[in-house]
Backbone as a ProteinNet text record, in pm:
[ID]
protein_1_A
[PRIMARY]
MLETGIKGLCETVVKSDMTAKAMKSGSLDVFATPAMIALMEETACKSIDKELSEELSSVGVYLDIKHIAPSPVGMKISCESLLEKIEGKKLVFSVKVYDAKGLVGEGEHHRVIIDRKRFMDGANARLDGGL
[TERTIARY]
4266.7	4301.5	4176.5	4174.5	4065.4	4031.8	3925.4	3882.2	3736	3711.4	3575.3	3473.8	3354.9	3270	3250.5	3331.1	3308.6	3185.5	3101.5	2967.3	2955.8	2870.2	2845.9	2703	2678.5	2530.7	2524.5	2439.2	2395.4	2251.8	2205.5	2066.7	2050.2	1930.7	1894.3	1734.8	1680	1544	1513.2	1426.6	1402.3	1357.7	1425.9	1395.9	1358	1295.5	1240.1	1352.2	1470.5	1585.7	1623.8	1583	1629.2	1529.7	1411.2	1298.2	1343	1277.2	1300.8	1255.8	1159.9	1126.3	1236.7	1288.4	1400.1	1525.3	1557.4	1675.9	1661.5	1542.5	1511.1	1534.3	1510	1501.9	1370.6	1279.6	1139.6	1048.7	909.6	827.9	750.6	789.2	717.4	805.5	743.5	815.4	829.4	918.6	952.5	1110.6	1177.2	1309.2	1369.3	1452.8	1509.1	1613.7	1611.4	1711.8	1856.6	1889.7	2014.6	2046	1954	1981.4	2013	1937.4	1959.4	2097.9	2135.7	2279.3	2390.8	2368.8	2464	2469.1	2358.3	2357	2429	2419	2474.5	2624.8	2677.2	2810	2869.8	2793.6	2845.2	2863.9	2770.8	2769.4	2888.5	2911.7	3032.6	3157	3163.1	3286	3321.2	3221.7	3247.8	3281.7	3236.2	3260.8	3402.5	3480.8	3613.7	3711.8	3666.9	3753.2	3860.2	3821.8	3902.3	4004.5	3994.2	4090.9	4204.6	4180	4281.5	4363.6	4494.7	4589.2	4549.9	4603.5	4566.6	4595.4	4686.9	4737.2	4637.9	4553.3	4462.3	4316.8	4249.3	4085.7	4039.8	3912.1	3852.2	3747.1	3728.8	3630.7	3547.9	3422.9	3320.3	3354.1	3346.5	3376.2	3258	3164.9	3060.4	2936.6	2823.5	2706.1	2590.6	2541.6	2426.5	2306.5	2209	2106.1	1975.8	1884.7	1736.4	1668.7	1587	1509.1	1365.6	1332.4	1205.4	1081.8	1091.4	979.8	1003.2	889.4	894.8	891.2	962	962.8	923.9	821.7	789.8	877.1	858.5	930.3	898.1	998.5	975.1	995.4	1014.6	1039	1206.8	1223.5	1356.4	1404.8	1523.5	1592.8	1723.3	1748.1	1878.2	1932.8	2061.1	2148.2	2262.2	2262.1	2356	2445.3	2572.5	2671	2748	2792.9	2869.4	2979.5	3110.2	3218.4	3229.6	3187.3	3176.7	3309.8	3387.8	3509.5	3611.2	3741	3854.6	3936.6	3943	4019.9	4132.9	4243.8	4354.4	4311.9	4304.1	4243	4095.9	4029.1	3887.3	3814.7	3711.1	3635	3480.8	3419.8	3292.2	3204	3099.9	3000.6	2858.5	2782	2637.1	2586.5	2484.3	2404.2	2263.1	2211	2060.6	2006.4	1901.7	1836.9	1684.6	1672.5	1530.4	1455.5	1333.6	1262	1181.9	1088.2	1008.4	919.1	885.4	807.9	868.5	1003.9	1079.1	1170.6	1223.4	1328.2	1293.9	1389.8	1357.2	1446	1574.8	1665.6	1774.5	1838.4	1948.8	2037.8	2160.5	2251.5	2391.2	2469.5	2622.6	2694.3	2801.5	2879.7	3015.3	3102.3	3248.7	3306.8	3422.6	3516	3652.9	3743	3869.2	3955	4058.6	4150.5	4238.5	4255.9	4343.1	4443.7	4545.9	4644	4585.5	4542.5	4483.2	4560.8	4683.6	4769.2	4787.7	4807.5	4836.1	4702.7	4578.2	4451.2	4428.4	4438.5	4417.9	4508	4636.1	4719.6	4663.7	4629.7	4571.8	4428.4	4348.6	4226.4	4267.6	4343.5	4396.9	4464.5	4526.1	4598.5	4501.3	4381.7	4277.1	4247.3	4241.2	4207.6	4315.9	4436.6	4551.4	4572.8	4484.7	4483.9	4602.3	4636.2	4743.4	4716.3	4591.9	4554.2	4449.6
3543.1	3613.3	3657.3	3789.7	3852.8	3796.9	3752.5	3712.3	3749	3766	3799.8	3667.7	3707	3595.7	3577.4	3649	3644.6	3694.5	3620.9	3650.5	3690.1	3787.9	3816.3	3809.7	3799.9	3785.4	3842.4	3938.8	3990.5	3998.5	3976.4	3979.6	4071	4126.5	4214.2	4200.8	4267.3	4287.4	4439.6	4496.4	4637.6	4664.6	4762.1	4812.3	4958	5011.4	5144.2	5257.9	5220.4	5324.8	5313.8	5224	5205.3	5260.5	5322.2	5369.3	5517.7	5549.4	5670.1	5782.7	5764	5869.2	5886.3	5774.4	5790.5	5854.1	5810.2	5870.8	5987	6046.4	6182.4	6185	6062.6	6060.4	6056.9	6064.9	6057.8	6067.3	6052.2	6054	5933.8	5829	5695	5595.1	5499.2	5388.9	5273.1	5289.1	5179.4	5191.7	5079.1	5064.5	5184	5256.5	5366.2	5349.1	5433.6	5414.5	5433	5520.3	5512.7	5387.7	5323.8	5201	5090.2	5087.7	4986.4	5008.8	5136	5170.1	5119.6	5131.6	5084	4942.9	4868.6	4708.7	4668.4	4750.9	4714.5	4728.7	4838.3	4857.5	4747.8	4718.7	4622.9	4483.6	4440.5	4324.3	4309.7	4404	4401.8	4396.7	4490	4502.2	4376.7	4312.6	4188.3	4069.6	4073.9	3957.2	3951.8	4066.3	4059.6	4068.1	4114.2	4140.9	4020.1	3898.5	3785.4	3760.8	3832.1	3818.2	3930	4018.7	4129.2	4111.9	4142	4133.5	4228.8	4225.8	4323.8	4460.4	4487.1	4640.1	4700.4	4609.4	4664.5	4667.8	4749.8	4751.3	4801.7	4834.6	4883.6	5003.8	5087.2	5197.2	5219.2	5245.9	5272.4	5418.1	5408.9	5534	5560.3	5474.7	5491.9	5405.6	5444.4	5370.8	5427.2	5346.5	5378.2	5275.1	5306.2	5211.3	5259.9	5170.8	5200.9	5116.2	5202.1	5155.5	5119.2	5003.1	4967	4949.2	4892.3	4856.1	4886.9	4917.1	4936.7	4820	4820.8	4709	4766.1	4725.9	4761.5	4719	4780.2	4743.6	4609.9	4526.2	4373.1	4288.7	4331.1	4245.8	4209.3	4090	4052.7	4097.8	4148.3	4188.6	4113.9	4078.9	4021.2	4091.2	4112.3	4167.8	4059.6	4063.2	3982	4073.3	4041.3	4127.9	4013.2	4059.2	3979.5	4073.6	4027.8	4100.7	4070.5	4167.9	4151.5	4188.6	4285.4	4323.9	4375.6	4344	4388.7	4469.5	4607.6	4701.9	4769.7	4683.5	4750.1	4734.4	4844.7	4852	4884.3	4896.8	4920.2	4793.1	4779.2	4646.6	4695.4	4630.6	4654	4543	4581.6	4487.4	4506.8	4408.2	4422.8	4384.7	4463.2	4436.9	4427.5	4332.1	4321.7	4305.2	4369.8	4357.4	4310.2	4215.4	4134.2	4149	4144.4	4103.7	3973.4	3944.7	3827.2	3827.5	3944.2	3961	3979	4000.3	3995	4112.5	4157.9	4266	4405.2	4453.7	4575.7	4682.5	4645.5	4733.7	4667.1	4741.8	4686	4795.1	4755.2	4855.8	4796.4	4909.1	4883.1	4969.3	4895.5	4963.6	4934.8	5045.2	5038.4	5051.9	4977.1	5001.1	4996.3	5074.8	5084.2	5025.3	4941.5	4875.6	4989.9	5008	5117.2	5043.6	5118.3	5085.4	5154.8	5084	5135.1	5267.3	5241.2	5338.4	5472	5448.6	5577.1	5634.4	5566.3	5621.9	5705	5647.9	5714.6	5840	5830.2	5938.2	6044.3	6017.8	6132	6202.4	6098.3	6160.2	6243.5	6195.6	6275.1	6407.4	6417	6529.8	6640.4	6595.3	6696.4	6772.9	6699.7	6780.6	6877.9	6852.7	6945.3	7051.6	7060.5	7157.7	7109.3	6992.2	6947.4	6926.9	6899.2	6861.3	6965.2
-6004	-6115.2	-6192.2	-6231.9	-6299.3	-6426.4	-6457	-6591.6	-6620.7	-6741.7	-6768.4	-6735.7	-6701.4	-6665.4	-6511.4	-6431.7	-6291.6	-6254.7	-6177.9	-6134.6	-5991.5	-5947.3	-5818.8	-5772.7	-5651.9	-5605	-5469.2	-5443.1	-5322.7	-5296.5	-5169.4	-5150.9	-5019.4	-5018	-4905.8	-4886.9	-4795	-4780.4	-4768.1	-4827.6	-4834.7	-4686.3	-4624	-4496.8	-4511.2	-4399.4	-4416.1	-4452.1	-4398.5	-4420.3	-4564.4	-4636.1	-4783.6	-4879.4	-4824.7	-4908.2	-4979.3	-5080	-5154.3	-5052.2	-4973	-4874.4	-4756.9	-4712	-4613.4	-4678.6	-4789	-4859.7	-4936.8	-4924.4	-4983.4	-5129.5	-5193.3	-5348.1	-5394.5	-5310.3	-5354.2	-5221.5	-5248	-5130.7	-5093.1	-5160.6	-5140.2	-5052.4	-4985.6	-4913.1	-5009.7	-5113.6	-5188.8	-5202	-5243.6	-5265.8	-5349.6	-5293.6	-5344.5	-5454.3	-5557.9	-5655.6	-5602.6	-5503.1	-5442.8	-5361.1	-5313.9	-5248	-5346.8	-5457.3	-5566.2	-5630.8	-5652.1	-5702.3	-5603	-5456.5	-5369.6	-5377.9	-5397	-5405.5	-5523.5	-5635.7	-5758.1	-5746.1	-5686.1	-5676.5	-5564.5	-5474.7	-5364.9	-5431.2	-5519.9	-5577.8	-5666.2	-5755	-5849.5	-5771.4	-5672.1	-5589.2	-5517.2	-5451.2	-5376.2	-5471.3	-5602.5	-5682.4	-5730.4	-5728.4	-5768.1	-5639.5	-5521.6	-5400.7	-5384.7	-5391.1	-5362.9	-5469.5	-5583.5	-5704.9	-5688.6	-5604.5	-5589	-5471.7	-5469.5	-5369.1	-5273.2	-5148.5	-5030.1	-5056.1	-5152.4	-5194.3	-5276	-5346.3	-5444.2	-5406.3	-5460.4	-5447.5	-5573.5	-5567.9	-5692.7	-5647	-5734.6	-5715.9	-5820.7	-5793.5	-5893.2	-5966.8	-6094.4	-6177.5	-6262.5	-6299	-6394	-6360.8	-6389.2	-6375.3	-6456.9	-6541.4	-6627.3	-6596	-6535.6	-6484.7	-6524.1	-6522.2	-6533.7	-6411.5	-6332.5	-6215.7	-6281.8	-6301.9	-6376	-6293.9	-6179.3	-6098	-5954.5	-5878.6	-5738.9	-5658.1	-5540.5	-5450.7	-5309.2	-5243	-5111.5	-4995.3	-4890.9	-4757.9	-4739.2	-4700.8	-4664.4	-4777.4	-4907.2	-5021.1	-5031.2	-5065.1	-5080.5	-5230.6	-5214.2	-5341.9	-5368.7	-5489.9	-5514	-5634.1	-5633.4	-5739.8	-5795.2	-5927.2	-5990.9	-6076.2	-6072.6	-6157.5	-6247.7	-6351.2	-6443	-6503.3	-6483.2	-6533.3	-6687.9	-6770.2	-6909	-6985.8	-6943.8	-7009.6	-6919.2	-6948.7	-6878.7	-6966.1	-6938.8	-7044	-6957.5	-6935.1	-6859.9	-6706.2	-6646.1	-6513.5	-6489	-6596.8	-6610.6	-6626.6	-6535.1	-6542.5	-6572.6	-6665.1	-6698.9	-6663.3	-6594.5	-6537.5	-6595.9	-6613.9	-6628	-6494.8	-6458.5	-6328.3	-6360.5	-6275.8	-6269.9	-6132.1	-6099.4	-5973.9	-5975.6	-5902.3	-5901.7	-5763.6	-5764.6	-5648	-5678.4	-5606.7	-5617.2	-5728.3	-5785	-5911.1	-6042.4	-6021.4	-6155.1	-6150.7	-6270.5	-6280.5	-6225.5	-6135.4	-6070.7	-6137.8	-6179.9	-6233.3	-6308.7	-6404.6	-6476.8	-6531.1	-6561.3	-6622.7	-6631.5	-6657.6	-6662.6	-6558.4	-6515.6	-6408.4	-6450.3	-6429	-6445.2	-6316.9	-6294.5	-6163.3	-6223.2	-6143.4	-6183	-6078.4	-6102.4	-5998.2	-5963.1	-5830.7	-5771	-5676.7	-5649.8	-5529.1	-5405.7	-5321.2	-5185.6	-5132.6	-5114.8	-5047.9	-5128.2	-5254.4	-5348.2	-5356.5	-5368.2	-5378.7	-5253.5	-5132.8	-5019	-4996.1	-5037	-5018.2	-5092.5	-5216.7	-5304.8	-5254.8	-5198	-5130.9	-5015.5	-4932.4	-4803.6	-4847.4	-4966.9	-5005.7	-5046.8	-5093.3	-5112.8	-4994.7	-4867.8	-4747	-4719.9	-4758.3	-4725.3	-4834.2	-4935	-5043.8	-5145.6	-5139.1	-5224.1	-5359.6	-5406.5	-5537.2	-5592.4
[MASK]
+++++++++++++++++++++++++++++++++++++++++++++++++++++++++++++++++++++++++++++++++++++++++++++++++++++++++++++++++++++++++++++++++++

């Protein structure tokens, strides 16, 4: 059952394909903002997956973040999420990313609970010119 207070945790190590240089979001070999955003979304998503039936999933719809400090290749990164609010189908998370030296990034992330089949039917209809 979805309730506020659900926490998530994901960890990774910065690899060369996660750098700003590799992801083309900058020219340096440090943890890229797009990689940090993906980790934030993964952490929030995984934290609630077990609370949803097989017919349901969640999709990210909003993210407001700050990337505060650089993390080099080889540094361990961890992300924590906390489900702060439930507003109908909308879920509001706080997210924080850390490396061994401290806070790397933080922000707010919103996800919406969706019916998997209906969502995919709508997405596929866009290919057919339906929407």
